[in-house]
SERO-4910 file (N, C-alpha, C, O; in steps of 0.05 Angstrom, whole numbers):
BEGIN
 pado doro    nc1    nc2    nc3   cac1   cac2   cac3    cc1    cc2    cc3    oc1    oc2    oc3
  Met    A     45    391   -174     23    385   -192     34    379   -220     53    392   -229
  Ala    A     22    360   -233     31    352   -259     24    372   -280      5    388   -276
  Thr    A     38    372   -302     33    391   -324      8    384   -339     -2    361   -337
  Asp    A     -2    403   -356    -25    397   -372    -20    374   -392    -37    358   -397
  Glu    A      5    374   -403     13    353   -422     11    326   -408      1    307   -420
  Ala    A     22    324   -384     21    299   -370     -7    291   -364    -14    267   -365
  Arg    A    -24    310   -357    -52    305   -351    -66    293   -375    -81    273   -373
  Glu    A    -61    304   -398    -73    294   -423    -64    266   -428    -80    249   -437
  Ala    A    -39    260   -424    -28    233   -428    -41    213   -409    -49    191   -417
  Gly    A    -44    222   -384    -55    204   -364    -84    197   -369    -93    176   -362
  Glu    A    -99    216   -381   -128    212   -384   -134    191   -406   -157    184   -410
  Glu    A   -113    180   -419   -118    158   -438   -120    131   -423   -127    111   -436
  Gly    A   -115    131   -397   -114    106   -382   -141     95   -374   -162    107   -378
  Val    A   -140     70   -363   -165     56   -356   -179     69   -332   -202     63   -328
  Leu    A   -165     87   -318   -178    100   -295   -183    130   -301   -186    146   -282
  Ala    A   -184    136   -326   -190    164   -334   -215    174   -320   -236    161   -320
  Gly    A   -214    198   -309   -237    210   -296   -240    203   -267   -256    215   -253
  Lys    A   -224    184   -257   -226    175   -229   -208    193   -212   -188    203   -221
  Val    A   -215    195   -187   -198    209   -167   -191    190   -145   -208    176   -134
  Ala    A   -165    189   -139   -155    170   -119   -139    185    -97   -126    206   -103
  Leu    A   -141    175    -73   -125    185    -51   -107    162    -41   -118    142    -33
  Val    A    -81    165    -43    -62    146    -32    -50    158     -6    -33    175     -8
  Ala    A    -60    149     16    -51    159     42    -27    142     51    -29    118     56
  Gly    A     -4    155     53     21    141     59     36    134     34     42    111     28
  Ala    A     43    155     18     54    151     -9     83    162    -11     92    167    -33
  Thr    A     97    165     11    123    176     10    144    157     -1    163    166    -14
  Arg    A    140    131      3    160    112     -5    147     84     -8    123     81     -3
  Gly    A    163     65    -16    154     37    -16    130     33    -34    127     44    -55
  Ala    A    112     15    -24     88      8    -39     70     33    -44     59     36    -65
  Gly    A     68     50    -24     51     73    -26     59     91    -49     42    101    -64
  Arg    A     85     96    -52     95    113    -74     89    100   -101     79    113   -119
  Ala    A     94     74   -103     88     60   -128     59     60   -134     51     63   -158
  Leu    A     42     57   -114     13     58   -118      5     85   -130    -11     86   -148
  Ala    A     15    107   -118      8    133   -128     16    136   -157      1    147   -173
  Val    A     40    127   -164     50    130   -191     34    113   -211     27    123   -232
  Glu    A     28     88   -204     14     71   -223    -15     78   -226    -26     76   -248
  Leu    A    -28     87   -205    -55     97   -207    -57    121   -225    -75    124   -242
  Ala    A    -37    139   -223    -36    162   -240    -29    154   -269    -41    165   -288
  Arg    A    -11    136   -272     -4    126   -299    -29    114   -313    -31    116   -337
  Ala    A    -47    103   -297    -71     91   -308    -93    111   -313   -114    104   -323
  Gly    A    -87    137   -307   -106    158   -314   -121    171   -291   -134    191   -296
  Ala    A   -118    161   -267   -132    173   -244   -117    199   -236    -93    201   -239
  Trp    A   -132    218   -226   -120    241   -212   -114    232   -184   -132    223   -170
  Val    A    -89    234   -175    -80    222   -150    -71    243   -130    -55    260   -136
  Tyr    A    -83    242   -107    -73    257    -84    -55    238    -68    -64    218    -57
  Ala    A    -30    245    -67    -10    229    -53     -2    243    -27      7    267    -29
  Thr    A     -4    230     -5      2    244     21     24    229     37     27    204     34
  Gly    A     38    244     53     58    232     70     69    254     89     62    278     86
  Arg    A     86    246    107     96    266    127    123    277    120    130    299    127
  Ser    A    140    261    107    167    270    102    167    289     78    156    283     57
  Ser    A    179    312     82    177    334     63    203    350     61    218    352     80
  Arg    A    208    360     38    232    377     34    230    402     51    251    411     61
  Thr    A    206    412     55    203    437     69    200    433     99    211    448    115
  Ala    A    185    412    107    180    407    135    199    388    148    200    385    173
  Gly    A    216    375    132    235    356    143    225    328    144    203    322    136
  Arg    A    241    310    155    235    282    156    215    276    178    213    291    198
  Ser    A    200    255    175    183    245    196    200    229    215    224    227    212
  Glu    A    187    218    235    201    201    255    214    176    243    231    164    255
  Ile    A    205    169    219    217    146    205    245    152    197    262    134    195
  Asp    A    251    177    193    278    187    188    291    174    163    313    165    163
  Arg    A    275    175    142    284    166    116    287    190     97    274    210    102
  Pro    A    304    188     76    308    211     59    286    216     38    285    238     27
  Glu    A    269    197     33    248    201     12    228    222     22    222    225     45
  Thr    A    218    238      3    199    259      9    174    256     -8    174    243    -29
  Ile    A    153    268      2    127    267    -13    129    283    -39    115    277    -58
  Glu    A    146    304    -39    149    319    -63    162    302    -85    155    306   -109
  Glu    A    180    284    -78    192    266    -98    170    248   -110    171    243   -134
  Thr    A    151    240    -94    129    223   -105    113    239   -125    106    228   -146
  Gly    A    108    265   -120     94    281   -139    110    284   -165     98    284   -187
  Glu    A    136    285   -163    152    287   -187    152    261   -203    152    262   -228
  Leu    A    151    239   -189    149    213   -203    123    209   -217    121    197   -238
  Ile    A    101    220   -205     75    219   -218     76    234   -244     66    224   -265
  Ala    A     87    258   -244     89    274   -268    107    261   -289    101    261   -312
  Ala    A    129    249   -280    148    236   -298    135    212   -312    142    204   -334
  Ala    A    115    200   -298    101    177   -310     79    185   -329     65    168   -340
  Gly    A     76    211   -332     54    221   -350     28    223   -336      7    226   -349
  Gly    A     28    223   -309      4    224   -294     -2    251   -283     13    270   -287
  Ala    A    -25    253   -270    -33    279   -258    -40    275   -229    -51    254   -221
  Gly    A    -33    295   -213    -40    292   -185    -27    314   -168    -15    332   -178
  Thr    A    -31    311   -142    -21    331   -123     -8    316   -100    -21    298    -88
  Ala    A     16    323    -93     30    311    -70     30    330    -47     38    353    -50
  Leu    A     20    321    -24     16    339     -1     27    327     25     25    303     29
  Arg    A     37    344     42     45    335     68     21    334     86      8    355     91
  Val    A     14    310     96     -9    307    113     -1    286    134     10    265    128
  Asp    A     -7    292    159     -4    273    181    -31    260    186    -49    274    195
  His    A    -34    235    180    -60    221    182    -68    214    210    -88    201    214
  Leu    A    -51    221    230    -60    219    258    -73    245    267    -84    247    289
  Asp    A    -71    266    250    -83    292    256   -110    294    242   -111    298    218
  Ser    A   -131    291    257   -158    291    245   -164    316    230   -177    315    209
  Asp    A   -155    339    240   -160    364    226   -146    365    199   -158    375    179
  Gln    A   -122    355    198   -107    355    172   -121    337    152   -123    344    128
  Val    A   -131    314    161   -144    296    142   -171    307    133   -178    305    110
  Arg    A   -185    320    151   -211    333    144   -206    354    123   -221    356    104
  Asp    A   -185    370    127   -179    392    108   -171    380     81   -178    391     60
  Leu    A   -156    358     81   -149    345     56   -173    336     41   -175    341     16
  Val    A   -192    323     54   -216    313     40   -233    337     30   -245    335      9
  Arg    A   -234    358     45   -249    382     36   -236    393     11   -250    403     -7
  Arg    A   -209    392      9   -196    401    -15   -203    383    -39   -208    393    -60
  Ile    A   -203    357    -35   -210    339    -56   -238    344    -66   -244    345    -90
  Asp    A   -256    349    -47   -284    355    -54   -286    381    -69   -300    383    -89
  Arg    A   -272    401    -60   -272    427    -73   -261    426   -101   -271    438   -120
  Asp    A   -239    410   -104   -226    409   -130   -240    391   -150   -241    397   -174
  His    A   -251    369   -140   -262    348   -159   -291    340   -153   -304    330   -170
  Gly    A   -300    343   -128   -327    336   -121   -331    306   -120   -354    297   -121
  Arg    A   -310    290   -119   -313    261   -119   -287    248   -108   -266    260   -109
  Leu    A   -290    224    -99   -268    207    -92   -276    179    -99   -296    168    -89
  Asp    A   -260    166   -116   -267    139   -126   -251    117   -113   -261     95   -110
  Val    A   -226    123   -106   -209    103    -94   -194    114    -70   -181    135    -72
  Leu    A   -197    101    -48   -181    108    -24   -162     85    -18   -171     62    -14
  Val    A   -137     91    -16   -117     72     -9   -106     79     19    -92    100     22
  Asn    A   -111     63     39   -100     67     65    -74     51     68    -75     27     73
  Asp    A    -52     65     63    -26     52     64     -8     63     86     16     58     86
  Ile    A    -20     77    105     -4     90    125      6     69    145    -10     53    155
  Phe    A     31     69    151     42     53    173     68     64    183     68     85    197
  Gly    A     90     52    176    116     61    186    122     52    214    142     58    226
  Gly    A    103     36    225    107     26    253    128      6    256    137      0    278
  Asp    A    138     -5    233    159    -25    235    185    -13    247    203    -27    256
  Ala    A    186     14    246    209     27    259    210     23    289    231     25    301
  Tyr    A    187     15    300    185     10    329    185    -19    336    185    -27    359
  Ala    A    185    -36    315    183    -65    320    208    -76    333    231    -68    326
  Gln    A    204    -93    352    226   -108    365    220   -137    362    209   -151    379
  Phe    A    227   -147    338    220   -174    330    232   -195    349    255   -192    359
  Gly    A    216   -215    355    225   -237    372    222   -232    402    231   -248    418
  Thr    A    209   -210    409    204   -204    438    176   -211    445    158   -211    428
  Thr    A    171   -216    471    145   -219    481    132   -192    487    145   -171    485
  Val    A    106   -192    493     92   -167    498    104   -153    523    105   -128    524
  Trp    A    113   -168    542    125   -155    566    154   -146    562    164   -130    578
  Glu    A    167   -157    542    194   -149    536    195   -125    517    214   -109    517
  His    A    175   -123    500    174   -102    479    171    -75    492    156    -72    511
  Asp    A    185    -55    482    181    -28    491    152    -20    489    141    -20    467
  Leu    A    140    -12    511    112     -6    512    105     18    495     86     18    479
  Ala    A    120     40    498    114     65    483    116     60    453     99     69    438
  Gly    A    137     45    445    139     40    417    117     22    406    108     26    384
  Gly    A    109      2    422     88    -15    414     61     -1    410     47     -5    391
  Leu    A     55     16    429     30     32    428     31     52    405     11     57    392
  Arg    A     55     63    400     57     81    376     53     65    350     41     76    332
  Met    A     61     40    349     57     24    326     27     20    321     17     21    298
  Leu    A     12     16    342    -17     13    340    -30     39    329    -48     38    312
  Arg    A    -21     61    340    -31     87    330    -26     91    301    -43    100    286
  Met    A     -2     84    292      6     89    264     -7     70    245    -12     76    222
  Gly    A    -13     45    254    -23     25    236    -54     21    237    -65     10    219
  Ile    A    -66     31    259    -95     28    262   -110     55    263   -128     59    247
  Asp    A   -101     72    281   -115     98    283   -114    114    258   -134    127    250
  Thr    A    -92    114    243    -90    129    219   -110    120    198   -122    136    184
  His    A   -114     94    196   -134     83    177   -162     91    185   -179     98    168
  Ala    A   -168     89    211   -195     97    220   -200    126    216   -222    133    207
  Ile    A   -181    143    222   -185    172    218   -189    179    189   -207    195    182
  Thr    A   -173    167    172   -175    173    143   -202    163    132   -214    177    116
  Ser    A   -210    139    139   -235    129    130   -259    146    140   -278    151    125
  His    A   -257    154    165   -279    171    176   -283    196    160   -306    203    154
  His    A   -262    209    151   -265    234    137   -270    230    107   -284    246     94
  Ala    A   -258    209     96   -258    206     66   -283    191     56   -291    197     33
  Leu    A   -294    173     72   -315    156     61   -341    172     55   -355    164     36
  Pro    A   -349    193     69   -373    207     61   -370    218     32   -390    221     18
  Leu    A   -346    225     24   -342    234     -4   -342    211    -23   -354    212    -45
  Leu    A   -330    189    -15   -328    165    -33   -356    153    -39   -360    144    -61
  Ile    A   -374    153    -19   -400    140    -23   -420    157    -38   -443    148    -43
  Arg    A   -412    181    -46   -431    197    -62   -437    184    -89   -459    188   -100
  Arg    A   -419    168    -99   -423    154   -124   -420    124   -119   -402    116   -104
  Pro    A   -436    108   -132   -432     79   -129   -406     70   -142   -396     84   -161
  Gly    A   -395     49   -133   -370     38   -145   -345     47   -131   -323     40   -140
  Gly    A   -347     61   -108   -323     69    -94   -308     45    -83   -320     25    -76
  Leu    A   -282     48    -82   -265     26    -73   -246     35    -52   -232     55    -54
  Val    A   -244     20    -30   -224     24     -9   -204      1    -10   -212    -22    -10
  Ile    A   -179      8    -12   -158    -12    -10   -143     -9     16   -133     13     22
  Glu    A   -144    -30     32   -129    -30     58   -103    -45     53   -104    -70     50
  Met    A    -81    -32     54    -55    -45     50    -46    -58     75    -48    -47     97
  Thr    A    -36    -83     73    -29    -98     96     -4   -115     90      9   -111     69
  Asp    A      3   -133    108     26   -150    104     17   -178    112     13   -185    135
  Gly    A     14   -196     92      5   -223     96    -23   -228     88    -40   -210     91
  Thr    A    -28   -251     78    -55   -259     70    -72   -266     95    -60   -271    116
  Pro    A    -98   -266     93   -114   -273    117   -108   -302    126   -108   -307    150
  Glu    A   -102   -319    108    -95   -347    115    -69   -348    131    -67   -362    151
  Tyr    A    -49   -333    122    -23   -333    135    -25   -319    162    -13   -328    182
  Asn    A    -41   -298    164    -43   -283    188    -62   -295    209    -65   -285    231
  Ala    A    -76   -316    201    -94   -329    220    -78   -341    244    -89   -342    266
  Ala    A    -54   -349    239    -37   -359    260    -21   -335    271    -15   -316    257
  Tyr    A    -15   -336    297      0   -314    310     28   -312    297     43   -332    297
  Arg    A     35   -288    288     62   -284    276     82   -278    298     89   -255    302
  His    A     91   -299    311    107   -296    335    134   -284    330    146   -271    347
  His    A    144   -287    305    170   -275    299    168   -245    299    187   -231    306
  Glu    A    145   -234    290    142   -205    289    132   -194    316    137   -171    322
  Gly    A    117   -210    331    109   -202    357     81   -190    360     67   -187    340
  Phe    A     74   -185    385     47   -177    393     36   -153    377     14   -155    366
  Tyr    A     51   -131    376     40   -106    365     38   -108    335     18    -99    324
  Tyr    A     59   -117    322     58   -120    293     36   -138    284     21   -132    266
  Asp    A     34   -161    297     13   -180    291    -15   -168    294    -33   -172    278
  Leu    A    -18   -153    315    -44   -140    321    -52   -120    300    -75   -119    291
  Val    A    -33   -104    290    -38    -85    269    -48    -99    244    -68    -91    232
  Lys    A    -34   -120    236    -41   -133    211    -67   -148    213    -82   -150    193
  Ala    A    -73   -160    236    -99   -172    240   -121   -151    240   -143   -157    229
  Ala    A   -116   -128    251   -136   -107    252   -143    -97    224   -166    -90    218
  Val    A   -123    -95    207   -128    -86    179   -148   -104    165   -166    -94    152
  Gln    A   -145   -130    168   -164   -148    156   -192   -144    168   -212   -146    153
  Arg    A   -193   -140    194   -219   -136    207   -231   -109    197   -256   -108    193
  Met    A   -215    -89    194   -225    -63    184   -236    -67    156   -257    -55    149
  Thr    A   -223    -83    140   -232    -88    112   -259   -102    113   -277    -94     98
  Leu    A   -263   -121    130   -288   -135    132   -310   -115    141   -332   -115    130
  Ala    A   -304    -98    160   -324    -79    170   -331    -59    148   -355    -53    144
  Leu    A   -311    -49    134   -317    -29    113   -332    -42     90   -349    -28     77
  Ser    A   -327    -67     84   -342    -80     62   -371    -81     69   -389    -78     51
  His    A   -377    -86     94   -405    -86    103   -418    -58    101   -440    -55     91
  Glu    A   -403    -38    111   -415    -11    111   -417      2     84   -434     18     79
  Leu    A   -399     -6     65   -400      6     38   -420     -8     20   -427      3     -1
  Ala    A   -428    -33     27   -445    -48      9   -470    -34      1   -479    -35    -22
  Thr    A   -483    -21     20   -508     -6     15   -504     16     -6   -523     23    -20
  Tyr    A   -479     26     -9   -474     48    -27   -459     38    -53   -449     55    -68
  Gly    A   -459     13    -57   -447      2    -81   -417      3    -81   -404      3   -102
  Gly    A   -405      4    -57   -376      5    -54   -364    -21    -45   -379    -40    -37
  Ala    A   -338    -23    -46   -324    -47    -38   -298    -40    -22   -287    -18    -26
  Ala    A   -290    -58     -6   -265    -55      9   -249    -81      7   -260   -103     12
  Val    A   -224    -79      0   -207   -102     -4   -180    -98     10   -168    -76      7
  Ala    A   -170   -118     24   -144   -116     36   -124   -128     15   -129   -149      4
  Val    A   -102   -114     11    -82   -123     -9    -55   -124      4    -47   -106     19
  Thr    A    -41   -146      0    -14   -149     10      6   -153    -12      1   -169    -30
  Pro    A     29   -140    -11     52   -148    -28     65   -172    -16     57   -182      5
  Gly    A     85   -183    -30    102   -203    -19    126   -191     -5    123   -170      7
  Trp    A    149   -203     -8    173   -192      4    181   -168    -14    192   -171    -36
  Leu    A    176   -145     -3    177   -120    -19    206   -109    -21    220   -107      0
  Arg    A    214   -103    -45    240    -90    -49    237    -60    -45    240    -45    -64
  Ser    A    231    -52    -21    228    -24    -15    255    -11    -14    276    -24    -14
  Glu    A    255     16    -13    280     30    -10    296     21     14    320     18     13
  Lys    A    282     18     36    295     10     61    307    -18     59    329    -23     69
  Met    A    292    -36     47    301    -64     44    326    -66     26    345    -79     33
  Leu    A    325    -52      4    348    -52    -14    372    -41     -1    395    -51     -4
  Glu    A    368    -19     14    390     -6     28    402    -25     50    426    -26     53
  Ala    A    385    -39     64    394    -57     85    411    -80     73    430    -89     86
  Phe    A    404    -88     49    419   -110     36    442   -100     19    457   -116      8
  Gly    A    445    -74     17    467    -62      2    466    -67    -28    486    -70    -41
  Val    A    441    -67    -38    437    -72    -67    418    -50    -78    408    -33    -62
  Thr    A    414    -50   -104    395    -32   -117    374    -49   -130    375    -73   -130
  Glu    A    354    -35   -142    334    -50   -156    345    -65   -180    335    -86   -187
  Asp    A    367    -55   -191    379    -69   -214    397    -92   -205    400   -111   -220
  Thr    A    407    -91   -181    426   -112   -172    415   -128   -148    430   -141   -134
  Trp    A    389   -128   -145    377   -140   -121    383   -169   -117    384   -179    -94
  Arg    A    387   -184   -139    392   -213   -136    418   -219   -122    422   -241   -113
  Glu    A    436   -199   -122    461   -204   -107    456   -209    -77    473   -222    -64
  Ala    A    434   -199    -67    428   -203    -39    421   -231    -32    422   -239     -9
  Thr    A    414   -248    -52    407   -276    -47    431   -292    -38    428   -314    -27
  Ala    A    455   -282    -43    478   -296    -33    479   -297     -3    489   -315     10
  Arg    A    468   -276      9    467   -273     39    441   -283     50    440   -295     71
  Val    A    419   -276     36    392   -284     44    379   -298     21    365   -286      5
  Pro    A    382   -325     19    373   -339     -5    344   -337    -11    336   -335    -35
  His    A    327   -336      9    298   -334      4    289   -307     -7    266   -304    -15
  Phe    A    307   -288     -8    302   -262    -21    297   -266    -51    289   -247    -64
  Cys    A    302   -290    -61    297   -295    -89    268   -291    -97    262   -287   -121
  Ile    A    250   -292    -78    221   -289    -84    213   -259    -82    189   -254    -86
  Ala    A    231   -241    -77    224   -213    -73    211   -201    -98    215   -210   -120
  Glu    A    196   -180    -93    182   -166   -115    185   -136   -112    189   -126    -90
  Ser    A    182   -122   -134    184    -93   -134    158    -81   -124    137    -94   -125
  Pro    A    159    -56   -114    134    -43   -105    114    -39   -128     90    -37   -123
  Thr    A    124    -38   -153    106    -34   -176     87    -58   -179     65    -54   -189
  Tyr    A     96    -81   -171     80   -105   -175     53   -103   -159     32   -107   -171
  Val    A     54    -96   -134     30    -94   -119     14    -69   -128    -11    -69   -126
  Ala    A     28    -49   -138     13    -25   -148     -3    -33   -173    -25    -24   -177
  Arg    A      8    -50   -190     -7    -60   -213    -31    -77   -204    -51    -77   -218
  Ala    A    -28    -91   -182    -50   -106   -172    -73    -88   -164    -97    -93   -170
  Val    A    -67    -66   -151    -87    -47   -142   -100    -33   -166   -124    -28   -166
  Val    A    -84    -26   -186    -96    -14   -211   -115    -34   -223   -137    -26   -232
  Ala    A   -108    -59   -224   -126    -79   -236   -152    -81   -220   -174    -83   -233
  Leu    A   -151    -80   -194   -175    -80   -178   -192    -55   -183   -217    -57   -186
  Ala    A   -179    -32   -184   -193     -7   -188   -207     -5   -215   -227      9   -218
  Ala    A   -196    -19   -235   -207    -19   -262   -227    -41   -266   -240    -41   -287
  Asp    A   -231    -58   -247   -249    -81   -250   -277    -73   -243   -283    -66   -220
  Pro    A   -296    -74   -262   -324    -66   -256   -337    -86   -237   -358    -80   -226
  Asp    A   -325   -110   -234   -336   -130   -216   -319   -133   -191   -317   -155   -180
  Val    A   -306   -111   -183   -288   -113   -160   -302   -121   -134   -289   -130   -115
  Gly    A   -328   -117   -134   -344   -124   -110   -341   -154   -102   -347   -161    -79
  Arg    A   -333   -171   -121   -330   -199   -115   -308   -204    -95   -307   -224    -81
  Trp    A   -289   -184    -93   -267   -187    -74   -273   -173    -47   -257   -175    -29
  Ser    A   -296   -159    -45   -301   -142    -22   -301   -159      4   -314   -180      6
  Gly    A   -286   -149     24   -285   -162     50   -263   -182     52   -258   -193     73
  Thr    A   -249   -187     30   -228   -208     29   -200   -195     30   -197   -171     27
  Gly    A   -180   -212     33   -152   -203     30   -139   -218      8   -142   -243      5
  Val    A   -125   -204     -9   -112   -216    -33    -83   -207    -35    -76   -186    -24
  Ser    A    -67   -222    -49    -39   -215    -53    -33   -208    -82    -49   -215   -100
  Ser    A    -11   -194    -86     -3   -188   -113      1   -213   -129     -7   -215   -153
  Gly    A     14   -233   -117     19   -258   -131     -6   -273   -138     -7   -287   -158
  Gln    A    -26   -271   -121    -52   -284   -127    -67   -271   -150    -79   -285   -166
  Leu    A    -66   -245   -151    -81   -230   -171    -67   -229   -199    -81   -227   -219
  Ala    A    -41   -232   -199    -26   -228   -224    -36   -246   -247    -41   -236   -269
  Pro    A    -38   -273   -243    -48   -289   -265    -77   -285   -272    -86   -290   -295
  Leu    A    -92   -276   -252   -121   -272   -257   -126   -247   -274   -144   -247   -291
  Tyr    A   -110   -226   -270   -113   -201   -284    -93   -197   -307    -96   -179   -323
  Gly    A    -73   -214   -308    -54   -214   -330    -32   -193   -328    -20   -186   -349
  Phe    A    -25   -184   -305     -3   -165   -302     22   -180   -292     20   -203   -282
  Thr    A     45   -167   -294     70   -179   -284     85   -158   -268     78   -135   -266
  Asp    A    107   -168   -256    125   -149   -243    142   -136   -265    139   -142   -288
  Thr    A    159   -117   -257    174   -102   -276    193   -119   -293    201   -111   -315
  Asp    A    200   -142   -283    218   -160   -298    203   -180   -315    216   -198   -326
  Gly    A    177   -178   -316    161   -196   -332    153   -222   -318    139   -239   -330
  Thr    A    161   -225   -293    154   -250   -278    129   -244   -260    119   -222   -258
  Arg    A    119   -266   -248     96   -264   -230    102   -278   -203     93   -300   -198
  Pro    A    119   -265   -187    126   -278   -161    101   -282   -144     84   -264   -140
  Asp    A     99   -306   -132     77   -313   -114     89   -318    -86     93   -340    -78
  Cys    A     95   -296    -73    111   -297    -48     98   -313    -26    111   -330    -14
  Trp    A     72   -308    -21     60   -321      2     56   -351     -1     57   -365     18
  Arg    A     52   -360    -26     52   -389    -30     80   -400    -26     83   -422    -15
  Tyr    A    100   -386    -35    128   -394    -31    135   -395     -2    148   -414      7
  Val    A    127   -375     13    134   -374     42    123   -399     56    136   -412     72
  Val    A     98   -406     50     85   -429     63     97   -455     54    103   -473     70
  Glu    A    102   -458     28    110   -484     17    140   -488     17    149   -511     16
  Val    A    156   -467     18    185   -470     17    198   -459     42    211   -473     57
  Gln    A    196   -432     46    211   -419     67    204   -430     95    222   -438    110
  Asp    A    178   -430    102    170   -438    128    174   -468    133    174   -477    156
  Arg    A    178   -483    112    183   -512    115    213   -518    117    221   -541    120
  Gly    A    229   -497    116    258   -500    119    271   -512     95    293   -523     97
  Leu    A    259   -510     71    270   -521     47    291   -502     35    291   -479     41
  Thr    A    307   -513     18    327   -496      4    314   -475    -14    295   -482    -28
  Ala    A    324   -451    -13    312   -430    -29    313   -436    -59    334   -443    -70
  Asp    A    290   -435    -71    288   -440   -100    261   -429   -109    240   -439   -101
  Asp    A    261   -408   -126    236   -396   -134    225   -409   -160    206   -398   -171
  Thr    A    236   -431   -168    225   -445   -192    196   -453   -187    190   -466   -167
  Gly    A    179   -445   -205    150   -451   -202    135   -430   -186    111   -433   -182
  Tyr    A    149   -411   -175    137   -390   -159    139   -363   -171    133   -343   -158
  Arg    A    149   -362   -196    151   -337   -211    137   -340   -238    137   -321   -254
***
């Protein structure tokens, strides 16, 4: 839990007085989302499975949910980092009851739970892909979102203006075609997230709420940086091996996109749609940590997928 001093600092932000739940905040975009929402003044509940006390999740990464709590405090924000398995309905129910008991409200729900890429077997057909791993991917990418929404939305709809952010990979336009390189299960999860967003936008409308699907571009997550043998400071060195990595963005970029949506009194105009960090950046006036505005999905369509030489000129 953040200190009183940090709480006072955070309450100066544009989301002061708001309460947010970031489900799936141990690493990557989820961690950045929790930190930036807290930096903007919201009280943030950050959840994940990997813990110093309980050990690593099946993803088997070193990041822990406790570290996310420490980063929230270091950013001058306020919040609580908790170990929660979002496939366990009882754990999610108890989490929401705690939020209700502590604050009596929930203003922003971010469904960022996945980790199913650990089971992905890219380039395989449905009959070649490991069945158990594929089904586990569906559980992690679809069931977790449904369980969390089931328990959290009755609290969110108590007040008008509630916002659900469904984190995904790819814009609706890009995902309209079958993503054969990623395969049956991965494609199905990402298509389902957009459909869940559409459904929630319909169900929340009566209560003055909105649901928006948000995608980052090529994310410089901890796992990605490690795979390329670089750090956030030296990430451009990876372009020597993977030239199109030039369009990569930090997790903070998409987190700033979500903060902008959460602070927008007219966020309902986006309800039911899918948007990207690069699409929102010029509209809301935010940048990535290096001051640029990478537009990854436009780059992918216009440069990468056309087999052109890597060049991010005009896409940052």
